[in-house]
N, CA, C and O atoms as a printed pandas DataFrame, in Angstrom:
     atom_number atom_name residue_name chain_id  residue_number  x_coord  y_coord  z_coord
0              1         N          UNK        A               1    0.889   -1.099    0.100
1              2        CA          UNK        A               1   -0.264    0.244   -0.057
2              3         C          UNK        A               1    0.749    1.129    0.006
3              4         O          UNK        A               1    1.601    1.046    0.890
4              5         N          UNK        A               2    0.763    1.858   -0.713
5              6        CA          UNK        A               2    1.430    3.337   -1.035
6              7         C          UNK        A               2    0.506    4.671   -0.326
7              8         O          UNK        A               2   -0.719    4.697   -0.443
8              9         N          UNK        A               3    1.023    5.401    0.173
9             10        CA          UNK        A               3   -0.213    6.714    1.051
10            11         C          UNK        A               3    1.176    7.952    0.430
11            12         O          UNK        A               3    2.398    7.881    0.296
12            13         N          UNK        A               4    0.191    8.934    0.210
13            14        CA          UNK        A               4    0.896   10.259   -0.169
14            15         C          UNK        A               4    1.476   11.034    0.693
15            16         O          UNK        A               4    0.672   11.457    1.524
16            17         N          UNK        A               5    2.794   11.481    0.873
17            18        CA          UNK        A               5    3.114   12.143    2.031
18            19         C          UNK        A               5    2.639   13.810    1.415
19            20         O          UNK        A               5    2.026   13.951    0.356
20            21         N          UNK        A               6    3.000   14.807    2.181
21            22        CA          UNK        A               6    2.589   15.963    1.756
22            23         C          UNK        A               6    4.049   16.325    1.186
23            24         O          UNK        A               6    5.125   16.135    1.752
24            25         N          UNK        A               7    3.820   16.877   -0.038
25            26        CA          UNK        A               7    4.656   17.324   -0.925
26            27         C          UNK        A               7    4.932   16.244   -2.322
27            28         O          UNK        A               7    5.772   16.287   -3.221
28            29         N          UNK        A               8    3.864   15.337   -2.041
29            30        CA          UNK        A               8    3.655   14.632   -3.504
30            31         C          UNK        A               8    4.834   13.141   -3.104
31            32         O          UNK        A               8    5.072   12.559   -4.163
32            33         N          UNK        A               9    5.354   12.656   -2.239
33            34        CA          UNK        A               9    6.496   11.577   -2.017
34            35         C          UNK        A               9    5.257   10.653   -1.511
35            36         O          UNK        A               9    4.289   11.161   -0.945
36            37         N          UNK        A              10    5.366    9.163   -1.777
37            38        CA          UNK        A              10    4.693    8.187   -1.592
38            39         C          UNK        A              10    5.849    7.852   -0.180
39            40         O          UNK        A              10    7.020    8.178    0.014
40            41         N          UNK        A              11    4.719    6.948    0.726
41            42        CA          UNK        A              11    5.329    6.457    1.868
42            43         C          UNK        A              11    4.581    4.673    1.844
43            44         O          UNK        A              11    3.378    4.498    2.037
44            45         N          UNK        A              12    5.435    3.666    1.609
45            46        CA          UNK        A              12    5.010    2.372    2.006
46            47         C          UNK        A              12    4.417    1.827    3.466
47            48         O          UNK        A              12    5.195    1.683    4.409
48            49         N          UNK        A              13    3.160    1.565    3.586
49            50        CA          UNK        A              13    3.348    0.842    4.785
50            51         C          UNK        A              13    3.031   -0.751    4.665
51            52         O          UNK        A              13    2.420   -1.005    3.627
52            53         N          UNK        A              14    3.221   -1.542    5.237
53            54        CA          UNK        A              14    3.533   -2.686    5.323
54            55         C          UNK        A              14    2.684   -3.432    6.883
55            56         O          UNK        A              14    2.939   -3.031    8.018
56            57         N          UNK        A              15    1.936   -4.267    6.648
57            58        CA          UNK        A              15    1.222   -5.286    7.799
58            59         C          UNK        A              15    2.063   -6.174    7.570
59            60         O          UNK        A              15    2.732   -6.414    6.565
60            61         N          UNK        A              16    1.977   -6.843    8.933
61            62        CA          UNK        A              16    2.620   -8.034    9.038
62            63         C          UNK        A              16    2.200   -8.834   10.367
63            64         O          UNK        A              16    2.079   -8.286   11.463
64            65         N          UNK        A              17    1.993  -10.211   10.127
65            66        CA          UNK        A              17    1.198  -10.907   11.246
66            67         C          UNK        A              17    2.608  -12.122   11.698
67            68         O          UNK        A              17    3.505  -12.519   10.955
68            69         N          UNK        A              18    2.381  -12.442   13.033
69            70        CA          UNK        A              18    3.062  -13.698   12.954
70            71         C          UNK        A              18    2.204  -14.424   14.459
71            72         O          UNK        A              18    1.755  -13.771   15.401
72            73         N          UNK        A              19    2.179  -15.580   14.334
73            74        CA          UNK        A              19    1.810  -16.066   15.939
74            75         C          UNK        A              19    2.866  -16.675   16.602
75            76         O          UNK        A              19    3.784  -17.337   16.119
76            77         N          UNK        A              20    2.612  -16.346   17.913
77            78        CA          UNK        A              20    3.760  -16.974   19.027
78            79         C          UNK        A              20    3.305  -18.008   19.963
79            80         O          UNK        A              20    2.427  -17.736   20.781
80            81         N          UNK        A              21    3.935  -19.389   19.894
81            82        CA          UNK        A              21    3.552  -20.093   20.733
82            83         C          UNK        A              21    5.012  -20.295   22.119
83            84         O          UNK        A              21    6.208  -20.561   22.005
84            85         N          UNK        A              22    4.236  -20.046   23.174
85            86        CA          UNK        A              22    5.292  -20.223   24.287
86            87         C          UNK        A              22    5.092  -21.112   25.113
87            88         O          UNK        A              22    3.960  -21.215   25.585
88            89         N          UNK        A              23    5.991  -21.882   25.464
89            90        CA          UNK        A              23    5.999  -23.381   26.317
90            91         C          UNK        A              23    6.859  -22.820   27.825
91            92         O          UNK        A              23    7.673  -21.934   28.083
92            93         N          UNK        A              24    6.368  -23.561   28.351
93            94        CA          UNK        A              24    7.083  -24.002   30.128
94            95         C          UNK        A              24    8.228  -25.123   29.490
95            96         O          UNK        A              24    8.068  -25.971   28.612
96            97         N          UNK        A              25    9.382  -24.789   30.256
97            98        CA          UNK        A              25   10.600  -25.784   30.024
98            99         C          UNK        A              25   10.561  -26.443   31.334
99           100         O          UNK        A              25    9.766  -26.083   32.202
100          101         N          UNK        A              26   11.489  -27.501   31.517
101          102        CA          UNK        A              26   12.117  -28.243   32.780
102          103         C          UNK        A              26   12.728  -27.189   33.612
103          104         O          UNK        A              26   12.463  -27.501   34.772
104          105         N          UNK        A              27   13.258  -26.346   33.604
105          106        CA          UNK        A              27   13.961  -25.221   34.251
106          107         C          UNK        A              27   12.961  -24.112   34.607
107          108         O          UNK        A              27   13.362  -23.175   35.298
108          109         N          UNK        A              28   12.161  -24.137   34.342
109          110        CA          UNK        A              28   11.097  -23.018   34.353
110          111         C          UNK        A              28   11.341  -21.899   33.818
111          112         O          UNK        A              28   11.110  -20.897   34.494
112          113         N          UNK        A              29   11.911  -21.738   32.364
113          114        CA          UNK        A              29   12.037  -21.180   31.648
114          115         C          UNK        A              29   11.035  -20.907   30.545
115          116         O          UNK        A              29    9.963  -21.506   30.457
116          117         N          UNK        A              30   11.364  -20.159   29.881
117          118        CA          UNK        A              30    9.867  -20.017   28.669
118          119         C          UNK        A              30   10.711  -20.208   27.340
119          120         O          UNK        A              30   11.727  -19.516   27.279
120          121         N          UNK        A              31   10.452  -21.013   26.304
121          122        CA          UNK        A              31   10.595  -21.509   25.416
122          123         C          UNK        A              31    9.705  -20.914   24.147
123          124         O          UNK        A              31    8.493  -21.121   24.218
124          125         N          UNK        A              32   10.186  -20.218   23.033
125          126        CA          UNK        A              32    8.986  -19.360   22.243
126          127         C          UNK        A              32    9.574  -19.948   20.947
127          128         O          UNK        A              32   10.761  -20.275   20.941
128          129         N          UNK        A              33    8.750  -20.113   19.762
129          130        CA          UNK        A              33    8.510  -20.763   18.578
130          131         C          UNK        A              33    7.281  -19.405   17.784
131          132         O          UNK        A              33    6.124  -19.328   18.198
132          133         N          UNK        A              34    7.809  -18.467   16.654
133          134        CA          UNK        A              34    7.266  -17.464   16.253
134          135         C          UNK        A              34    7.187  -18.248   14.487
135          136         O          UNK        A              34    8.036  -18.776   13.770
136          137         N          UNK        A              35    5.871  -17.995   14.355
137          138        CA          UNK        A              35    5.661  -18.619   12.704
138          139         C          UNK        A              35    5.112  -17.164   12.087
139          140         O          UNK        A              35    4.444  -16.319   12.684
140          141         N          UNK        A              36    5.510  -17.138   10.963
141          142        CA          UNK        A              36    5.200  -15.945   10.039
142          143         C          UNK        A              36    3.731  -16.189    9.463
143          144         O          UNK        A              36    3.120  -17.257    9.419
144          145         N          UNK        A              37    3.352  -15.022    9.064
145          146        CA          UNK        A              37    1.897  -15.085    8.195
146          147         C          UNK        A              37    0.707  -16.630    8.717
147          148         O          UNK        A              37    0.540  -17.715    8.161
148          149         N          UNK        A              38    0.239  -16.181    9.686
149          150        CA          UNK        A              38   -0.570  -17.554   10.388
150          151         C          UNK        A              38   -1.825  -17.145    9.117
151          152         O          UNK        A              38   -2.009  -16.222    8.323
152          153         N          UNK        A              39   -2.494  -18.405    9.478
153          154        CA          UNK        A              39   -3.858  -18.249    8.706
154          155         C          UNK        A              39   -4.610  -17.356    9.418
155          156         O          UNK        A              39   -4.364  -17.016   10.576
156          157         N          UNK        A              40   -5.797  -16.853    8.546
157          158        CA          UNK        A              40   -6.646  -15.525    8.956
158          159         C          UNK        A              40   -7.566  -16.426   10.126
159          160         O          UNK        A              40   -7.752  -15.855   11.201
160          161         N          UNK        A              41   -8.166  -17.871    9.938
161          162        CA          UNK        A              41   -9.147  -18.492   10.395
162          163         C          UNK        A              41   -8.700  -19.458   11.463
163          164         O          UNK        A              41   -9.326  -20.485   11.724
164          165         N          UNK        A              42   -7.402  -19.020   12.173
165          166        CA          UNK        A              42   -6.797  -19.671   13.154
166          167         C          UNK        A              42   -7.425  -19.726   14.560
167          168         O          UNK        A              42   -7.553  -18.621   15.085
168          169         N          UNK        A              43   -7.868  -20.854   15.319
169          170        CA          UNK        A              43   -8.528  -20.689   16.224
170          171         C          UNK        A              43   -7.670  -21.482   17.478
171          172         O          UNK        A              43   -6.830  -22.381   17.439
172          173         N          UNK        A              44   -8.176  -20.852   18.407
173          174        CA          UNK        A              44   -7.230  -21.691   19.936
174          175         C          UNK        A              44   -7.127  -23.428   20.093
175          176         O          UNK        A              44   -6.240  -24.094   20.629
176          177         N          UNK        A              45   -8.378  -23.869   19.415
177          178        CA          UNK        A              45   -8.672  -25.187   19.759
178          179         C          UNK        A              45   -7.315  -25.758   18.582
179          180         O          UNK        A              45   -6.439  -26.532   18.967
180          181         N          UNK        A              46   -7.353  -25.394   17.628
181          182        CA          UNK        A              46   -6.170  -26.115   16.788
182          183         C          UNK        A              46   -4.988  -25.748   16.891
183          184         O          UNK        A              46   -4.170  -26.324   16.174
184          185         N          UNK        A              47   -4.422  -24.450   18.008
185          186        CA          UNK        A              47   -3.237  -24.006   18.267
186          187         C          UNK        A              47   -2.917  -24.960   19.635
187          188         O          UNK        A              47   -1.781  -25.343   19.913
188          189         N          UNK        A              48   -3.908  -25.218   20.296
189          190        CA          UNK        A              48   -3.684  -25.712   21.642
190          191         C          UNK        A              48   -3.305  -27.068   21.200
191          192         O          UNK        A              48   -2.338  -27.562   21.780
192          193         N          UNK        A              49   -3.976  -27.870   20.138
193          194        CA          UNK        A              49   -3.674  -29.332   19.644
194          195         C          UNK        A              49   -2.300  -29.373   18.938
195          196         O          UNK        A              49   -1.755  -30.476   18.957
196          197         N          UNK        A              50   -1.721  -28.489   18.393
197          198        CA          UNK        A              50   -0.684  -28.641   17.819
198          199         C          UNK        A              50    0.284  -28.380   19.052
199          200         O          UNK        A              50    1.330  -29.028   19.083
200          201         N          UNK        A              51    0.077  -27.695   19.824
201          202        CA          UNK        A              51    1.124  -27.341   21.192
202          203         C          UNK        A              51    1.338  -28.570   21.812
203          204         O          UNK        A              51    2.371  -29.239   21.780
204          205         N          UNK        A              52    0.293  -28.820   22.375
205          206        CA          UNK        A              52    0.439  -30.316   22.979
206          207         C          UNK        A              52    0.968  -31.344   22.402
207          208         O          UNK        A              52    1.367  -32.276   23.100
208          209         N          UNK        A              53    1.081  -31.380   20.989
209          210        CA          UNK        A              53    1.644  -32.620   20.401
210          211         C          UNK        A              53    3.088  -32.280   20.478
211          212         O          UNK        A              53    3.830  -33.203   20.813
212          213         N          UNK        A              54    3.589  -31.192   20.243
213          214        CA          UNK        A              54    5.114  -30.694   20.145
214          215         C          UNK        A              54    5.403  -30.861   21.493
215          216         O          UNK        A              54    6.607  -31.053   21.663
216          217         N          UNK        A              55    4.713  -30.859   22.570
217          218        CA          UNK        A              55    5.098  -31.147   23.980
218          219         C          UNK        A              55    5.176  -32.397   24.017
219          220         O          UNK        A              55    6.361  -32.726   24.071
220          221         N          UNK        A              56    4.378  -33.402   24.015
221          222        CA          UNK        A              56    4.278  -34.817   24.036
222          223         C          UNK        A              56    5.249  -35.683   23.141
223          224         O          UNK        A              56    5.540  -36.876   23.230
224          225         N          UNK        A              57    5.672  -34.677   22.220
225          226        CA          UNK        A              57    6.278  -35.375   21.379
226          227         C          UNK        A              57    8.003  -35.176   21.436
227          228         O          UNK        A              57    8.738  -35.789   20.661
228          229         N          UNK        A              58    8.532  -34.190   22.513
229          230        CA          UNK        A              58    9.500  -34.142   23.070
230          231         C          UNK        A              58   10.676  -33.925   22.283
231          232         O          UNK        A              58   11.806  -34.382   22.456
232          233         N          UNK        A              59   10.081  -32.872   21.055
233          234        CA          UNK        A              59   11.100  -32.863   19.898
234          235         C          UNK        A              59   12.238  -31.762   19.771
235          236         O          UNK        A              59   13.269  -31.798   19.099
236          237         N          UNK        A              60   11.700  -30.675   20.701
237          238        CA          UNK        A              60   12.450  -29.578   21.731
238          239         C          UNK        A              60   13.146  -30.074   22.755
239          240         O          UNK        A              60   12.581  -30.545   23.742
240          241         N          UNK        A              61   14.667  -30.008   22.601
241          242        CA          UNK        A              61   15.252  -29.826   23.995
242          243         C          UNK        A              61   16.179  -28.553   23.869
243          244         O          UNK        A              61   17.157  -28.493   23.123
244          245         N          UNK        A              62   15.701  -27.460   24.771
245          246        CA          UNK        A              62   16.270  -26.298   25.063
246          247         C          UNK        A              62   17.539  -26.389   26.307
247          248         O          UNK        A              62   17.832  -27.299   27.083
248          249         N          UNK        A              63   18.044  -25.192   26.123
249          250        CA          UNK        A              63   19.024  -25.302   27.413
250          251         C          UNK        A              63   18.738  -25.372   28.606
251          252         O          UNK        A              63   19.565  -25.634   29.479
252          253         N          UNK        A              64   17.151  -25.080   28.869
253          254        CA          UNK        A              64   16.530  -25.094   30.194
254          255         C          UNK        A              64   15.571  -26.519   30.216
255          256         O          UNK        A              64   14.519  -26.744   30.814
256          257         N          UNK        A              65   16.329  -27.315   29.373
257          258        CA          UNK        A              65   15.497  -28.656   29.544
258          259         C          UNK        A              65   14.228  -29.046   28.676
259          260         O          UNK        A              65   13.854  -28.163   27.903
260          261         N          UNK        A              66   13.620  -30.044   28.682
261          262        CA          UNK        A              66   12.503  -30.394   27.798
262          263         C          UNK        A              66   11.545  -29.501   28.198
263          264         O          UNK        A              66   11.560  -28.928   29.288
264          265         N          UNK        A              67   10.444  -29.323   27.076
265          266        CA          UNK        A              67    9.310  -28.632   27.446
266          267         C          UNK        A              67    8.282  -29.252   28.136
267          268         O          UNK        A              67    8.014  -30.434   27.922
268          269         N          UNK        A              68    7.620  -28.516   29.017
269          270        CA          UNK        A              68    6.704  -29.139   30.072
270          271         C          UNK        A              68    5.398  -28.789   29.630
271          272         O          UNK        A              68    4.670  -29.779   29.708
272          273         N          UNK        A              69    4.948  -28.032   29.305
273          274        CA          UNK        A              69    3.566  -27.259   29.016
274          275         C          UNK        A              69    3.517  -25.786   28.461
275          276         O          UNK        A              69    4.422  -24.952   28.437
276          277         N          UNK        A              70    2.255  -25.694   28.036
277          278        CA          UNK        A              70    1.826  -24.485   27.160
278          279         C          UNK        A              70    1.617  -23.417   28.217
279          280         O          UNK        A              70    0.911  -23.649   29.199
280          281         N          UNK        A              71    2.271  -22.148   28.017
281          282        CA          UNK        A              71    2.461  -20.760   28.480
282          283         C          UNK        A              71    1.647  -19.786   27.816
283          284         O          UNK        A              71    1.045  -18.985   28.532
284          285         N          UNK        A              72    1.515  -19.710   26.487
285          286        CA          UNK        A              72    1.094  -18.465   26.093
286          287         C          UNK        A              72    1.040  -18.768   24.491
287          288         O          UNK        A              72    1.859  -19.536   23.987
288          289         N          UNK        A              73    0.113  -18.176   23.784
289          290        CA          UNK        A              73   -0.503  -17.998   22.486
290          291         C          UNK        A              73   -1.021  -16.544   22.118
291          292         O          UNK        A              73   -1.999  -15.955   22.578
292          293         N          UNK        A              74   -0.014  -16.082   21.073
293          294        CA          UNK        A              74   -0.186  -14.325   20.739
294          295         C          UNK        A              74   -0.141  -14.329   19.359
295          296         O          UNK        A              74    0.893  -14.624   18.760
296          297         N          UNK        A              75   -1.473  -13.940   18.632
297          298        CA          UNK        A              75   -1.167  -13.082   16.974
298          299         C          UNK        A              75   -0.714  -11.909   17.320
299          300         O          UNK        A              75   -1.265  -11.171   18.137
300          301         N          UNK        A              76    0.540  -11.618   16.587
301          302        CA          UNK        A              76    1.036  -10.607   16.882
302          303         C          UNK        A              76    0.966   -9.688   15.545
303          304         O          UNK        A              76    1.553  -10.278   14.637
304          305         N          UNK        A              77    0.493   -8.559   15.165
305          306        CA          UNK        A              77    0.435   -7.753   13.779
306          307         C          UNK        A              77    1.508   -6.636   14.370
307          308         O          UNK        A              77    1.778   -6.420   15.552
308          309         N          UNK        A              78    2.031   -6.002   13.201
309          310        CA          UNK        A              78    2.957   -4.868   12.969
310          311         C          UNK        A              78    2.399   -4.273   11.487
311          312         O          UNK        A              78    2.034   -4.829   10.451
312          313         N          UNK        A              79    2.521   -2.818   11.924
313          314        CA          UNK        A              79    2.665   -2.281   11.287
314          315         C          UNK        A              79    3.460   -1.316   11.052
315          316         O          UNK        A              79    3.485   -0.393   11.866
316          317         N          UNK        A              80    4.510   -1.265    9.618
317          318        CA          UNK        A              80    5.565   -0.548    9.370
318          319         C          UNK        A              80    5.279    0.492    8.464
319          320         O          UNK        A              80    4.537    0.201    7.526
320          321         N          UNK        A              81    5.798    1.880    8.559
321          322        CA          UNK        A              81    5.612    2.859    7.711
322          323         C          UNK        A              81    7.200    2.750    7.146
323          324         O          UNK        A              81    8.157    2.408    7.842
324          325         N          UNK        A              82    7.239    3.019    6.117
325          326        CA          UNK        A              82    8.415    3.164    5.612
326          327         C          UNK        A              82    9.049    4.535    5.493
327          328         O          UNK        A              82    9.152    4.589    4.268
328          329         N          UNK        A              83    9.421    5.394    5.830
329          330        CA          UNK        A              83    9.476    6.882    5.656
330          331         C          UNK        A              83   10.379    7.380    4.596
331          332         O          UNK        A              83   10.308    8.493    4.075
332          333         N          UNK        A              84   11.337    6.341    4.295
333          334        CA          UNK        A              84   12.647    6.675    3.333
334          335         C          UNK        A              84   12.929    5.989    2.208
335          336         O          UNK        A              84   13.604    5.057    2.643
336          337         N          UNK        A              85   12.855    5.866    1.174
337          338        CA          UNK        A              85   13.494    4.786    0.599
338          339         C          UNK        A              85   14.504    5.381   -0.367
339          340         O          UNK        A              85   14.300    6.363   -1.082
340          341         N          UNK        A              86   15.401    4.803   -0.311
341          342        CA          UNK        A              86   16.900    5.782   -0.735
342          343         C          UNK        A              86   17.035    5.377   -2.415
343          344         O          UNK        A              86   16.726    4.353   -3.025
344          345         N          UNK        A              87   17.553    6.479   -2.789
345          346        CA          UNK        A              87   17.632    6.725   -4.257
346          347         C          UNK        A              87   18.111    5.434   -5.044
347          348         O          UNK        A              87   19.148    4.867   -4.699
348          349         N          UNK        A              88   17.269    4.929   -6.214
349          350        CA          UNK        A              88   17.743    4.037   -6.767
350          351         C          UNK        A              88   18.935    4.079   -7.706
351          352         O          UNK        A              88   18.934    4.992   -8.531
352          353         N          UNK        A              89   20.020    3.170   -7.704
353          354        CA          UNK        A              89   21.333    3.891   -8.706
354          355         C          UNK        A              89   21.048    3.553  -10.293
355          356         O          UNK        A              89   21.825    3.953  -11.160
């Protein structure tokens, strides 16, 4: 998306989303996995099922030990306004 700035210059705006899955570890720490561009129709039940499978499969071993449970699920949206585009050579 391009937005006109005062003086006729254009500014690019970018919207991005990620889903961050946070797990508890044996050492009492948090281990997170960030996945870019999640589906718009993502729901809590689906994500919890995947996270429970990750924990029970024991596929990740962190510096703080194995994953022991689910801590948090967040869908994070970011809007970036690019105020300067360097001249093209």
